[in-house]
N, C-alpha and C positions, 0 to 999 in steps of 0.2 A: 173390840170397840163397841160401845153401846150405841143404840139407835140415835139417841139425842146428840151424842158426840159426832157421829157420822153426819147427821143432818146439819149440825153447826158448821162442820168443815165444808160441806157442799154449799151451804149458804154463803160462807165467806168466799168460796171460789166463784160463786155466781156474781157477787157484787164486787169482786176483786178488792177485798178489804185493804190489801197492801197499797192500793193507789190512794188511800186516804192521806198519804204523805204529801200529795200534791196540794190539797186545799188547807189542811189543818195548820201548817206553819203560817200561812197568810192570815187565817182567822186569828191566830195568836198574835201576829204582828199588829193587827188592828187593835186588839185588846191592850197590849203593852203600850202602844202609842197613845191611846186614849188615857191610860192611867199614868203614863210617863214612868212606868215601872211595873211592879207586880200588881195584877188586876184584882187579886183576892181569890181565895180558894173557891168560894161559891160561884163567882163569875166564870172561872176556868172550868169548873165541873159542868155547869150549865151549857157553856159554849161547846165543850168537847162532845157532850151528849147530843146537842142539837146538830152539830156538824156531821157526826157519824150517822145520825138518824136520817138527816135529809139526803145525805149522799147515798145511803143504802136505799132509801125510797126512790131516788132518781135512777139508780142503777137497775133496780128491779123493774121499774116501769119500762126502762129501756130494753131489758131482756124479754119482757112480756110483749112489747110492741114489735120487737125484731125476731120473735120466735120462728116464724116461717122463713124469714131471710136467713137466719142462722142455720136452719135445717138444710138450706141449699148451698151454703157457703162452706167449702172444705175447711177453711181456717177456723170456723166456729162450731163445727159439728160435735165437738166434745163438751160443749157447755151443758151444765146439769139439766136445764129445762129442755134441751134438745134430746139428750139421751134418755130422759124420763126419770133420772135419779131424783129430781125434784119435780113435783106436780105443779100444774098451773094454779090449782086452788091454793096450794101452799104459798106460792109466790104472791098471789093476790092478798092472802091473809097477812103475809109478812109486810107487804107494802102498806096496808092499812095500819098495821101495828107501828111501823116506822113513822107514819104521819102523826099518829097520836103521841108517840114519844117526843117527836119534834115540837109539836104544839105545847106539850107540857114543859119542855125545856125552855122554850121561848117565854112561856108564862112565868117561869122562875127568874127570868132576866128583868124585864120591865114592861110596862103597858105598850110602849111603842113597838118593841120586838114582837109581842103577841099580835098586835094589829097587822104587822107586816108579814107574819108567818104564813098565812094562807096564800099570799101572793108569791112567796118564795117557793111554796110547794107546787103551785100551778106552773110557774116559770121553769122550775127544774124538771117537771114532767113534760112540758111542751117541747123541749129540745129533742126528745126521742122521735118526734114526728116531722121535724123540719127538713130532714134530708129527703123527704118524699116530694118536696116542692121548691126548695131553694138551696143553692150552693153556699148561702150564708149560714148554714147549719153549724159550721165550726165556730162562728162568732157568737151564735146563740149559746153553745156550750161554754165558750169562753166567758160570756157574761154571767153564766151560772156560777162558775168558779170565782169570777171576779167579785161576786157578792161576799166572798169569805172575809176579806179584810174589813168590809163595811159592817158585816154582821158582828165581827169581833169588836169593832169600835163601838157600835150601838149597844152592845151588851154591857159595856162599862159606862159609856157616855151617850145617852139617847139624843144626840144632836149631829148635824152634818157639817163636814169640814172639807176644804179643798184637798187635803192629803188623802182623804178617803176616795174621792173621785179619781185622783191620779193613780192610786193603787188599784182601783177597780179597772181602769183602762190598761194598766200594766199587766195585770193578771189575765184580763180578757184577751189581749193580743198574744200573751205567752201561751195560753191554753189553745187558742185558735191555731197558732203556729205549729205546736206539736201535734194537735189533732189532725191537721192537714198532712203532716208527715205519716202519722199512723194510718190515715185513710188511703194513702198512696198504695198500700199493700193490696187494697180491694178495688183499685181503679177499674179494672176490667169487669169484675163482678158487678160493681155498682152501675156501670154503663149498660151492661146487659139487662139489668133489672130496672132500668129507668130511674135510678136513684141520683140525687143531685149533689153528690159530694163534689168538692172543688176539683180533685184529681180526675174524677169521671167527666166533669164538665169541660175542663180546659186542658187536660193531659198532665202527666206526672211532672214533666219538666217545668212548665209554667207554675204548677202547684208548689214545687220546691222553691221557686223564686218568690212566690207570694208568701210562703212560710217564712223565708228569710226577711222579707219586708215586715211581716208581723213582729218578728223578734228584734228587729231594729227599733221598732216602736216600743217594744217591751223595755229595752234598755233605757230609752229616753224617759219613759214614764216612771220607771223605778227611781231614776236619778231625780226627776222633778218632784216625785212624792217625798223623797228624803229632804229636799230643799224646803218644800212646803211645810213639812213637819218639824223643821229646825234640827235635823240630824247632823251629826258631825262627820269627821273624816273616816271613822271606822266603817260606818254604814256606807258611805260613798265608795270606799274601797271595795266593800263586799258587792255593791251594785256593779262596779266595774268588772269584778271577777265574774259576775253573772254574764256580762257581755262576752267574756272569754269562753265560758262554758257553752254559750249559745253558738258562738262561732265554731267551736269544736264539734258541736252537735251536727251542724250543717256540713262541715267538712267530711264527716263520716259517710254521707249519703250522696248518691247521684241518681239520675233517672234510670241508669242501667244497673245500679247495684243498691238495693234496699235491704240487703242481708243483715245489716246492723241496726235496723230501725227499732228493734226492741231495746237495745242498749241506749240508743238516742232517746227513745220515748220514756223509759222508766228510770234507768240509772241516772242519766245526766239531769233529767228534770227533777228527780228527787234531790239531787245535789243542789240544784238551783233554789228550790223552796226552803230546804233546811238551812242551806248556807246563808241565804239572805236573812232569815230569821235570827240565826246566830250572830250575824253582823249587826243586826239591830239591837240585840241584847247586849253585846259588847259595847256598842256605842252608848246605850242608855246607862250602863253601870260603870263603864271604865273611862269614857271620854271626858 
């Protein structure tokens, strides 16, 4: 294996590139809704590059900000920045490179996207520091991913609509809900370190309840977004299926048994984002 290939694999591991499946389908949903069909190759390429770049930027900022915490947490001690497989200087350079690529991709979209791009970078980086002072950190992360459908829409149509806001709220509550589940693994560690995750602040049991509350809101906002965008029965059926998957996700976990949190976090949430996007496509082209 060459040095470049090895570094690429380590970088992909550092930013968890496979988790791009969470945000990308929602960005594409925004683009397809704005175009009421295929948004065009140029828009799709620019949107994809921008989404991957900003997510890589945010994840690397998070890894840099949390490096000392990750060194102390047994669950995260194998991360490349902790083991030294990737250097801090490499991560900083990679972060700056991602920011430049993101700005270039936004410039290829339209002037409004370019104007909003610096704000998107600042907000996506800000999340990494919020758990140091507020249990609302999960909702800040949610709002970062919630910008995905808005970004997709603005890429195609630089104007604002009700459906965008409803999708933003749906994705925000969805992300906050599953991030609370994921953070429950580290409730004791976070409490010891004075971090303000919701499970550390209120306990795992109440955190799971609040996560369920978030996902009830998710289902409502996805349905309202479909109505606001004039979607038909296929999309609505897909949104209802999302409700079922969310219910299943919560049925898998309890305060005394978080052993299946990774299945709930990655597998089922990947099904939700991709499934809702497929439902939207089928509705646009078949209904």
